[in-house]
N, C-alpha and C positions, 0 to 999 in steps of 0.2 A: 312722066314721073321723074325721069332722070334730071330734067331741068329744075324741078322743084327741090329735089334733094340737094343738088349741087348748090343752088342759091341759098339754101338754108344752112347747110353744114360747113361750107367753105369759110364763112365768116368766123366760125368757131375755131377752125384749124388755123386760119390765116391770122388770127389774133396774136399768135406767137411767132416771133421772127424765125425765118428759115435759117438764118445765119446769126452768129453771135453779134449782138449790138448792145453795147453798154448804155446807150442812150434810150433804148426802147423801154417802156414801162414794164415792170415785172408782171403786173396783172392789168390788162387793158379793160376799158369799159365794155360791158357785155353788149353784144349786138342785139338788135331788135329782130326777133324771129316770129313769124306767124305760125306758132305751134302751141299745142295745149301745155306742153311741158318740155324742158330740156335741161341738160347738165353737161358740164365739161370737167373732167377730173384729171389730176396728175396720176399716172399709172403707178409710179414708184411709191408715193406716199398715200395714194387714194384720197388725197385732199381735193375737195370740190373747189374749182376756180371760179366758175360762173354757173348760176342756176336760175331756173324759173319753175316754180311749182313742181320741184323734183320728187316730192312725196305724194303727189296727187295720183289717185288710182286711175289708170288708163288701160284701154284694151291694147294688148301687145301685138296682135296679128301674128305674122310669121317670125317676129323676134322671139316668140315662144320657143322656136327651134334652137335658140341658144341654151335654154334650160334642158331641152331634149338632148342636145349634143353633150352637155356636161355629163349626163347620166350614161350616155353611150361611151364617152371617153373614159369615165370611171370604171365601167364594166370591162373595157379593154385593159385598163391598168390592172384590175383584179383578176384578169384572165378568165372571166366568166363568158366572154365571147372573144373571137379572134377576127382579124382583118380578112382572112380568107374563108371564113365560115359562110356557107351558103344559106340564104333565106328566100322563101317564095312568098310573094305578096298574097295576103289573105283577101277574101272577098270585101271586107271592110276597107282595107287599104286600096284595093283596086278601084272601088267605087267612090273614093274620097273626092270631094269637089275641090276646085281651085287648081293651083299650079301642080304639075306632075313631072315625074322622071320618065314616065311611060313604061313602067314595069308591065310585064306580061304574065298572066296566070300560068302556072306550071313551069315557068322558066325562071330558075333561081338566079339570084344576084349575090355577089359577095357583100359582106359588111362594109368593106372599103368603098365599093361602088355605091352602095346605099348612102354612105356618109357624104360622098360627093354629090349624089342626087339631092340630098337634103340641104347641103351647104351652098353649093353652086347654083343649082336649079330651083331650090326651095320646094322640092317635090313633096307634096303631102302624102303620096303613096309610099315614097321612100321613108318618110318620117314615121308613119304608122307601122311600117314593117320593122323599123329599128326598135320602136317601142315594144313591139311584140317579141322581138329577139331578146330584149333585156328583161322584160317582166312577164311575158306570156300573153298579156292582154293590155289594152290601153288604159282601162280603169285602174288596174294595179299600178301601171306606170305613172299615172297621175298622182297616186298616193306617194310614190317615191319622189316625184318632182317636188311636191310640197315638203317632204321631209328634208330633201337635200337643200332646197332653197333656204330653209330655216337655218341649217348648219352653216350656210354661207353668209348668214346675217341679213338675208333679204326679208325684211319684216313687213313689207307692203304688198306681197304677192300671194296669189292663189291660182292654182292651175287645175283645169278639168280635162284637158286633152293635149296631145303632143304636138300637133302642127300649128295650133293657134286659131282654131275655128271660133267664131263668135259665140260667147256664152256669158250671161250676166255674172256668173261666179268665176269667170276667168279674167284675171286682171293682174297688173303689176304696176311698178312706178319707174320713172326714168332713173332714179337713184339705184334701185335694185338692179336694173339692167346694166348700169354702168359697173356696179360691183361684180356682177356675173361676167360681163365681158372682160374685165380686168383679170378675174380669176381664171378664165379660160386661157388667156395669154400667158399667165404666170405658171399655171399648173400643167398645161398640156401643149407645150410649144411644138411637139412633134405632130400634133393634129391641127394646130392653129394655122399652119401653112395652107391648108385647104381653103381658108377664107380669102386668100389672095389669088386663087385659081381663076383665070379669066373665063374659061368655058369648059364644058364637059359634054362628051358624046356618049350616049347610051342608046341601044336599040336603033342605031343609025340616025339618031336625032341629036344635033348639036344645039345646045342652049348656052347663052351668054350669062355670066354672073350679073345680077341685077344691080350691083353696087357700082354706079358710074364713077365714083371717086377713084377707083382703082386705075382707071384710064386717065383721069384728069390730074391727079396728084401722085407723083412717084413715091412720096413718103407715106401714103396710105396703104396699109396692108390688110385691111378687113373693115367691117366684120359682117354685117347682115342688114338686109332691108326687110320691110314688111308693109303690107297694105291690105285692108279690107274697106268696104264702103263706110262702115261704122267707125273703124279705128283711124281712118285717114292714112297718110303716108308716114312711115316711121323708119328710122335709121339709127343703128348703133355703128360707130366708126372708130377706128384707131389709126394714129399716125406716129411715126418715129422720126424725130428731127434732132440732129446733133446730140444724140444720146438721151433725149427727153421724149418719153412716150405719153401721148395724150389720148384719152378715151372720151368720146362724146356720144350722147344719146339725144335724139330729137323725136318727139312723139306727137302724132296727131296734127299734121299739117293739112290744110284744106285749100283747094282752089289752085289755079295756075297763076 
């Protein structure tokens, strides 16, 4: 997976010079990527630089957790939850399929640890527990996800669950995810730092951040990977070079 994502995303980030070069073209020719859709935007202006099918509905897989994180960050901002608040995983969260933080029933974890488990480890158990902390249950949380995404101007998205499990009614677009990623960086810098955390240890288990670009390119400081068999490999990424921040989203890559 790491090799696929690196091969696909690095051309987008490398399209812009790492150092000032007056001879370099302002907007290079878009690279050819084997993906269902993708977009590269300037974070400051939110102007798209290169796109392909950016408004096509696609399955977001774990990039859904960016929307979940937005609601969690907003709840922290409004002081409806706190970083040191303790939550115990529900039966629904404990039995969630896919990637895990390895929460244990009856052993509570702090909201901050759950956030790291969701962001660094992409734990579905942590994500569902956070959704329940914010909204009481996941179905109510999904309603909030849709309300908040509309407020953010995400016109091509519909959410039915917090971790990104496959559902025909659960979809988004590359453009919407780019807008969301840019908004997280802009509105919640105090929490965005978690997206560059290389690893997280919980319950005696250390897991690495799945975003291989963090190791490959020092200008990359986030943001999130995703994968299901039906969605393919997906990546939202951001890099800061010479004061210019770029945000890119690549959706639905297939094969090695």
